[in-house]
C-alpha positions as CSV (number, residue, x, y, z in Angstrom):
1,M,1.1,-14.3,-10.5
2,K,1.7,-11.5,-7.9
3,L,-0.9,-10.1,-5.6
4,I,-0.5,-6.3,-5.1
5,A,-2.8,-5.1,-2.3
6,G,-3.3,-1.4,-1.5
7,L,-4.6,-0.9,2.0
8,G,-7.3,1.7,2.9
9,N,-10.8,2.2,4.0
10,P,-13.8,2.0,1.6
11,G,-16.1,4.9,1.4
12,Y,-15.9,8.5,0.1
13,E,-15.3,10.0,3.5
14,Y,-11.9,8.3,3.6
15,H,-11.0,9.2,0.0
16,L,-8.2,11.8,0.4
17,T,-6.9,10.8,3.8
18,P,-3.4,9.6,4.7
19,H,-4.7,6.2,5.7
20,N,-5.9,5.6,2.1
21,L,-2.5,6.0,0.4
22,G,-2.4,2.3,-0.3
23,F,-5.7,2.6,-2.2
24,M,-4.4,5.6,-4.1
25,A,-1.1,3.9,-5.0
26,V,-2.7,0.7,-6.3
27,D,-5.2,2.8,-8.3
28,L,-2.3,4.6,-9.9
29,V,-0.7,1.2,-10.8
30,A,-4.1,0.2,-12.3
31,E,-4.4,3.4,-14.3
32,R,-0.9,2.9,-15.7
33,C,-1.9,-0.7,-16.8
34,G,-5.2,0.6,-18.3
35,V,-7.5,-1.3,-15.9
36,E,-9.9,-0.4,-13.1
37,I,-10.0,-2.1,-9.8
38,S,-13.7,-2.9,-9.7
39,R,-14.4,-6.6,-9.6
40,P,-15.8,-7.7,-6.2
41,E,-14.0,-10.8,-5.0
42,A,-13.0,-12.3,-1.6
43,Q,-14.0,-9.2,0.3
44,A,-12.0,-7.0,-2.0
45,L,-12.2,-5.1,-5.3
46,T,-9.7,-6.6,-7.8
47,A,-8.4,-6.4,-11.4
48,L,-6.2,-8.8,-13.3
49,T,-3.5,-7.3,-15.5
50,R,0.1,-7.5,-16.5
51,L,2.8,-5.3,-14.9
52,A,6.4,-5.4,-16.3
53,G,5.4,-8.5,-18.2
54,V,4.2,-10.4,-15.1
55,E,0.6,-11.3,-14.4
56,V,-0.6,-9.5,-11.3
57,M,-3.8,-9.1,-9.4
58,L,-4.4,-5.6,-8.0
59,A,-6.6,-5.5,-5.0
60,K,-8.2,-3.1,-2.6
61,P,-9.6,-4.9,0.5
62,Q,-13.1,-3.7,1.4
63,T,-12.9,-4.9,5.0
64,Y,-11.7,-1.6,6.5
65,M,-8.0,-1.3,7.4
66,N,-8.0,-3.2,10.7
67,L,-9.3,-6.4,9.0
68,S,-7.3,-6.2,5.7
69,G,-5.8,-9.7,6.4
70,M,-9.2,-11.3,5.9
71,A,-9.4,-10.2,2.2
72,V,-5.7,-10.7,1.5
73,G,-5.7,-14.2,3.0
74,R,-8.7,-15.2,1.0
75,L,-7.2,-13.9,-2.3
76,L,-3.9,-15.7,-1.7
77,G,-5.8,-18.9,-0.8
78,K,-8.2,-18.7,-3.8
79,Y,-5.3,-18.3,-6.3
80,E,-3.0,-20.7,-4.4
81,L,-0.3,-18.0,-4.1
82,P,2.6,-18.2,-1.6
83,V,3.0,-15.3,0.8
84,E,6.2,-14.3,-1.0
85,D,4.1,-13.3,-4.0
86,L,2.3,-10.6,-2.0
87,I,3.2,-6.9,-2.2
88,V,1.4,-4.5,0.2
89,L,1.1,-0.8,-0.4
90,V,0.5,1.1,2.8
91,D,0.8,4.4,4.6
92,E,3.2,4.8,7.5
93,A,2.9,7.4,10.2
94,D,6.3,6.5,11.6
95,L,8.1,7.7,8.4
96,P,8.7,11.3,7.4
97,F,6.1,12.7,5.2
98,G,6.8,12.0,1.5
99,S,9.4,9.2,2.1
100,L,9.2,5.6,0.9
101,R,10.5,2.6,2.7
102,I,10.5,-0.8,1.0
103,R,11.0,-4.1,2.9
104,G,10.9,-7.7,1.9
105,S,9.6,-8.8,5.3
106,G,9.4,-7.6,8.9
107,S,7.1,-6.5,11.6
108,A,4.0,-4.4,11.3
109,G,5.3,-1.7,13.6
110,S,2.2,0.3,14.7
111,H,0.2,-0.3,11.6
112,N,-3.0,-2.2,12.2
113,G,-3.5,-3.2,8.5
114,L,-0.1,-4.9,8.4
115,K,-0.8,-6.5,11.8
116,S,-4.0,-7.9,10.4
117,I,-2.3,-9.3,7.3
118,I,0.6,-10.8,9.3
119,G,-1.9,-12.4,11.7
120,A,-4.1,-13.8,9.0
121,L,-1.1,-15.2,7.0
122,E,0.9,-16.2,10.1
123,S,3.9,-14.8,8.2
124,D,5.6,-11.5,7.7
125,Q,7.5,-12.7,4.6
126,F,5.9,-10.4,2.0
127,A,7.1,-7.2,0.4
128,R,5.7,-3.9,1.5
129,V,6.0,-0.4,0.1
130,R,5.4,2.0,3.1
131,M,4.6,5.6,2.2
132,G,5.5,8.2,4.9
133,I,2.8,10.3,6.3
134,G,4.5,11.4,9.5
135,P,3.3,14.9,10.5
136,D,5.7,17.8,10.8
137,H,4.0,18.8,14.0
138,P,3.0,17.1,17.3
139,V,-0.3,15.2,17.0
140,G,-2.4,14.4,20.0
141,D,-4.8,12.0,18.3
142,R,-3.1,9.8,15.7
143,A,-6.3,8.2,14.5
144,A,-7.8,11.6,13.8
145,Y,-4.7,12.6,11.9
146,V,-4.5,9.5,9.6
147,L,-8.3,9.7,8.9
148,G,-8.3,13.5,8.3
149,R,-8.1,14.9,4.8
150,F,-4.7,15.9,3.4
151,R,-4.0,19.6,3.6
152,K,-4.2,21.3,0.2
153,G,-0.5,22.3,0.5
154,D,0.5,18.6,0.8
155,L,-1.3,17.3,-2.3
156,E,1.7,17.9,-4.7
157,A,4.0,16.0,-2.4
158,V,1.4,13.2,-2.0
159,A,1.1,12.9,-5.8
160,E,4.9,12.8,-6.2
161,M,5.1,10.1,-3.5
162,L,2.4,8.0,-5.2
163,E,4.3,8.2,-8.5
164,R,7.4,6.9,-6.7
165,A,5.4,4.2,-5.0
166,A,4.0,3.0,-8.3
167,D,7.4,3.0,-9.8
168,A,8.9,1.1,-6.9
169,T,6.1,-1.5,-7.1
170,T,6.8,-2.0,-10.8
171,M,10.5,-2.4,-10.0
172,I,9.7,-5.0,-7.3
173,V,7.7,-7.0,-9.8
174,A,10.3,-6.7,-12.6
175,E,13.6,-6.8,-10.7
176,G,12.9,-7.9,-7.1
177,V,12.7,-6.2,-3.7
178,E,16.5,-5.7,-3.2
179,K,16.8,-3.5,-6.3
180,A,13.8,-1.5,-5.3
181,M,15.1,-1.0,-1.8
182,N,18.4,0.2,-3.1
183,R,16.8,2.7,-5.4
184,Y,13.9,4.0,-3.3
185,N,14.8,3.8,0.4
186,R,16.1,7.3,0.7
187,R,14.8,9.9,3.1
188,V,13.2,13.0,1.8
189,T,12.8,16.3,3.6
190,S,9.3,17.1,4.8
191,P,7.5,20.0,3.0
192,S,7.2,23.1,5.1
């Protein structure tokens, strides 16, 4: 079984914010599988399903972003899954808006959700699908930017990026991280 965790913050006020792209992407995977991520478990909402013929657990930690590792660690422990069976879907302010970057391991960069997971698991050996939210203008307050609502003009690009993130996640499960990296790690130009 694979654990696919989308990172975000619970609560309606965070619904359409850049920092909740992980929630949105894992919800899209769930929708494609015909399930809803709604079962409370280990400080997360979860759903069991099959993706590309593989049993997966879809999860949205309810601990808020900076404590995501608590829920992810508890789920991996409960189901006795190795770290290598984890796939994390997450926003990334250091990537151009609309781009995807897939990695099989690596540092958290400046992302507190990834830092929490790496700290809780004492390992960075898990796949992550990072979705670019980098602004096309200078931002004085990064926290306000990632927690602010998307601009109406960006929603089409966001929807397209979420589709690609869900496709990439399916490819990771079906064919492995390397193939997904080769296919999806291409830069896109920011919308103007």
